[in-house]
N, C-alpha and C positions, 0 to 999 in steps of 0.2 A: 443284209450286209450294209454297213454304213459307208464303206469306201466305194468310190466310183472307179470303175475300170478305165484304163487309159483309152482315150478316143471316144468315150461315151459322153452324151450330153447330160448335165445334171437335171434332176426333176424340175418342173415348172416353178414350184414354190422356191426352190433354191436360186433359180435364175432371177426371179422377181426380187428376192431379198438382196441380191447383189446390185440391182439397178438403182439408179438415182431417179427421183421424181423430176420431170414427168417420165412416165414409163413408155418405152418403145417396144412395139410388138409387130412381128412380121405376120402378114395375113395373106393366104393363098386362096383365091376365089375359085369357084367351080369352073369358070371359063379359062382358068390358068393364069389369070392376072395376079401379079404379086404387088402388094402394097405394104407400106410401113406406117403403122398407126401410132400416133403420139397421144397418150392419155394425160391431159393436163388438168383434169378435174380435181376439185377440192370439195370439202364439205359445204362450202358456201357458193359453189358455182364452178366456173371453168368450162373447158370444152375438149372434144376429141377431134383430131384432124388426121387425114390420111395423105401420104406422099408417095410418089412413084419410086423414090430411091431412099436408101438409108441415110445418105448424106443430107438430103433435104430434111428428113425427119430429125436427125441429130441437131441440125442448125436451128430448127424451130424449138426443139427442147432446150437448147442453150439460151435462146431468147426468153423462153418462159422462166428459166432459172434466174436470169438477170433481172427480169421484171419483178420477180418475187423478192429478190434481194433488195432492189431499189424501192419498191412500192409496198411491199408486204403482201400477205395472202389475200387481202381484200381487193387487190388489183384484179383478181380473177373472178370476182363475183360477190354478191350479197344476196342473202335469202329474200329480204324484203323487196329489193330491186328486181330480183328474178321473177317475182310474182307478176310484175308488170312488163316483163320482157326487156328490162333495161339492165345495163351493166354499170359497174362503178365508174368506168370511163365516161359513160353517158351522163352520169350524175356530175362528174367533174366538169365536163363540157358545158352542161346547163348552168352550173354555178359560176363558171368563168364568164359566160355570156351575161349573167346577172351582174357580176362585179364590173364588167366593162361598161354596161349600161349605167351603173351607178356613177362611174367616173365621168360619163358624158352628161348626166342629168343636171338640172338647174333647180333652184328653189321654186316652189309652186307659184308664188306671187310673180316671179320673173316670167314664168311660162304664160301666166294669164296676161300680163302686160304685153308680151310679144304677140300673143294671139289677137288681142283687141287691136293692136297697131297694124297687124297683118291684114285684118278684115277692113280696117279703115282705109289703108292705102290700096286695098283691093277693090274699093268702090262701094263697099257696103254703106248703107245710109247711117246718118248720125244717130237716128233713133235706135237702129239695130245695135250699133256699137255701144250706145249708152246702156241699153238693156242687158247686153252681154256682160259688160263691165260690172254692172250693178249685181247681177246674179252670181257671177263667178267671183266677185269681190267678197261676197258672203261666204262662198265655198272656201276661198283662200284664207279668210279670217278664222274660220273654224278649224283649219289645218295649218295654223301658223307654225313655221319652223320646219315643215315637211318639204321633201324634194318631190319633184314631179314623178320620179320613177319609183317612189316608195309606197304609194297608196295601193290598196287592194280593193277588189270588188265588194268584199264583205264590209269594209269601212265605208265605201261610198253608198252602199245599200242602206246601212244603218244611219248614215247622215241624211239621206233622202226621207227615210221614215221619220226621223227626228224633226223634220221641218214642220210637221203637223199642218200641212197645207192641203188644199183641195187637190184631187187627183190630177186635174189638168195643169195646175201650177207645179205640182211635183214633177210631172212629166216634162214640163218646160225646163226645169232645173236639170233633170236627167239628160235631156237633149244637149244643153249647153256644156255640161260636164263631159259628155261623149265627144263633143266638138273639140273641147280642150285637149283631151287625151289623144284623139286622132292627130291633132296638130303636134303633140309631143312625140308621138311615134314617128311622124314624118321627119322631125328634127333630131331624132335619136335621143330624146330626153327620157323616153320610156320604151321598154321592150314591147309592151302590149297595151291595149286599151282596157283598163279594168272596169270602166263604166259600162261596157257592153254586157257585163254579167249582172248589172243592177236590175232589179225587177221593175217592170212597167206597172204603174198604178192603173187600176181599172177605172175607166171614165164612163159614167152613166150618160148615155146619149139623151140630150134634151134639146128642144127647139130653142133657137135664139130668141131673146126677148125683143118684142116689137111694140110700137105704139099703136093704140087703137086709133080709129079715125077721129074720134072726139079729142083724144089726147094730142094728136098731131095738130088739129085745128087750134086748140088752146095754146100749145107751145108757140106756134107762129104768131098768134095774137099777143102773146106775152113778150115777144122779142122786140127790142127797140130797132130802129132802122139801121143801126150800126152792125148789129149781130144777125139781123134777119137774113141777109144773103148767105151767110155761113150755114144757118139752120136749114134754109130752103134747099140749097145745093146738096147738103148732106142727106136730106130727106127725099128729094126727088131726083137726084143724080147718083147717089150712093158712093160718093168719093170717101176714101178713108180720112180719118181726122188729120193724120199727118199730111196727106195730099192736100186737104182743104187749107191747112195752115200755110202752105207754100203757094197756093193758087193765086195767080195775078189776074186782074181784070182783062188784060190783053189776051188771055187764054180762054176767056168766056165770049164766044162769038154768037151773039143772039141772032145776027143776020143769017148765018149758015145753019144755026141750030145745033152747034156742038160745043162741048167743053173739051179742051185739049189737056190731057195729063201728060206732061213731058216725061221722058224716060228717067231723067235724073231726079224727078220728084216722085216717081211711082215706086211702090214697095217692091214690085217685081223687076224694076229696072227696064221696063218696056213701055214705050209710048202707046197711048190708046186715046180714042175719041169716044166721048160719052154723049149720047143724044140728049138734047134739052127737050123735056116734055113741055106740052103747051101750057100747063098750069105753072110750071117752073119759070117759063119765059114771062108769064104775067106777073109773077112775084119779083123777078129781077129787073125788068125794064125800067120801072121808076127809080131804081136805086143804082143802076149800073154806072160805072166810072170808066173813063178812057184808059187809065192805067192805075197801077198801084195794087197792093195786096188786098184780097177780099176780106181777110180776117182783121178786125180792128185790134189796136193795142188793148191789153187787158181782156182779151177774148175769154179766157177761162172764167174769170170772176163774173163777167157780164152774162155769159151763157149759163153759168150755175144759178145766177139770180133769176134768169128767165125760167129755168127748169123749176126752181123753187116756187115761183108764182104759178106755174102749171100744176104743182103738186108733187114734184119729185125732189126728194132729199132724204136724209137719214131719218127713218121712222123714229118717233119719240122725241124729236127735237122741235116740235111745234111750239110756236110762241103763244102766249095767252090770247092774242088777237086772232091768230090762226085757229086756235081751238074754238074760240067763240064763233068763228065763221064756219065751223064744222069741217075744217080742212084736216085731212088725215094723210100725212106724207107717206110716200112709197119709194122704194129704191129705184134709181134710174137704171134701166136695162143696159148692159154692156153693149157698146156700139149700136145703140138704139136707132140712130138715124140710118146708118148703112143697112142694118138688118131689116128695118121697115121697108126701105127701098127695094131690097132684093125679094122680100116676101110678097109685097103687093105687086111688083112688076111681073114676077113669075105667075102669079095668080091671074093676071090680066092677059099676058101674052102667051103663056104656056110654051116658052122656047128657052130651054136650059142653055143651049150653046150660045144663043145671042146674049143672054144675061151674063154668061161667063165672060164674054168679050167686053161688055159694058163695065163689069165690076173688076176685071183683071184677076179672075179666079179660074180654077179648073172646073170643068163640067161636073166632075165627081164631087167637088166641094159644094157646088150649087145644088146638085141633086140631093145630097145628103142633108143639107141644112135648110133649104127654103121651100121644098115642095110640100103641098098640102097644109100650109100654115094659115092661109087666108082664104075665105070664101069669095067667090066671084063678085057678089054684090058689094062686099066691103072693099074689094079692089077698085070697083067703079067709083065708089064714094071717095076713096083715097085720092085717086087721080083726078077727081073733080074738085079737090080743095084749091080754091083760087081766091085771090084778094077780093074783099068786098068793099063797099063804100066806106064802111067804118075804118078800114085800114088806112084811109087817107089821113086820119087824124093821128097817126103815129108820131110821137114826139122823140126827137133825137136827144139822148141823155147828154147832159152838160159835162162831157168828159172828152179828153183828146183822142182823136182817131187818126189813122194813117192817111186817109183820103177824105176830103169833104163829102158829107152825105147830102144828096139833093132831096128836097122835099117832093112829095108826090105831085104837087101842083105845078112843078117846073117841068119843062119839056125833057124828054129823054135825050141824053147827050149823043146817043148813037143814031 
């Protein structure tokens, strides 16, 4: 029979046909609990929810119909998003966050300028700010016209690879770019730090370059009286070049036996006292001044000239006279004076913690870079390098210097 008797319920398929999406179904569980289930699923997603009353179920169903009318069927799901456990609404929220971040972002060069200025006013050294500005300036130039919030990890990684620099240099650029985008995240210019995803270049661990005992002797012999204190303090006290260039004679106390590196002149921003070795004292006493900077005007050119006379400069640039004399130039090791000090000091004293205090480094850095580089007999020879009688014949170059240099025959002003 096709007709339905009065009072009887139609078959389930008839009831479902009369219902509108989403479908509401009464469920009776074994424990006697009654629930009304709303099936709002579609081919691309959606959900099923159960309610305690039919009124609640119908209210939810009406909300689903309204959303479907206003937003379309994709409001209830997307097959690709569903694979990742995300809904269309999640995608909308994510993209809105991205758009809001783009509204707050600034041009990349503006962010770089603000970062450098922030570091400068925050107390970072002029050398640090200059290096940061130099490296990030290159980064900003290669991404001219881009905003701080538009760069991706893939772009940054490709840029680092394209530098064709040594691994250590590449990682320095990566570190600075990370610093830039951390700053951008804090200021709301970027939603995330894309540089964190850039690959770290593998650095091959190699010992720092140091001077041999004979090279150290020759260098000091080739230094004029104006640049000799700079070279001797770098070699036998281990100050950084930037610290040496700011050092004043008032901070070199030969009587107490210490050199004071003031906090505002130190790379770490912390004051430290460096012990003056006996041989360093012998080199400094004849040339010490009451006041004034230790480094003379034109230090770089003068020191480079002394290094050249010692045999250090660009290989292959030997003059005919140097070739005739059998001189073969070699590259000057990076931070040769400071690295020589650390290596020879540790070989003699075998005290990593004490050397870390002297050099203003961490013990981990000292242990990693300076242990087992020098034999004990070479260390004894290095710390025995003292001025000889021939050094009294040093001639002061006829160039202006910041403080008058005393000849060795004159009494020590201290």
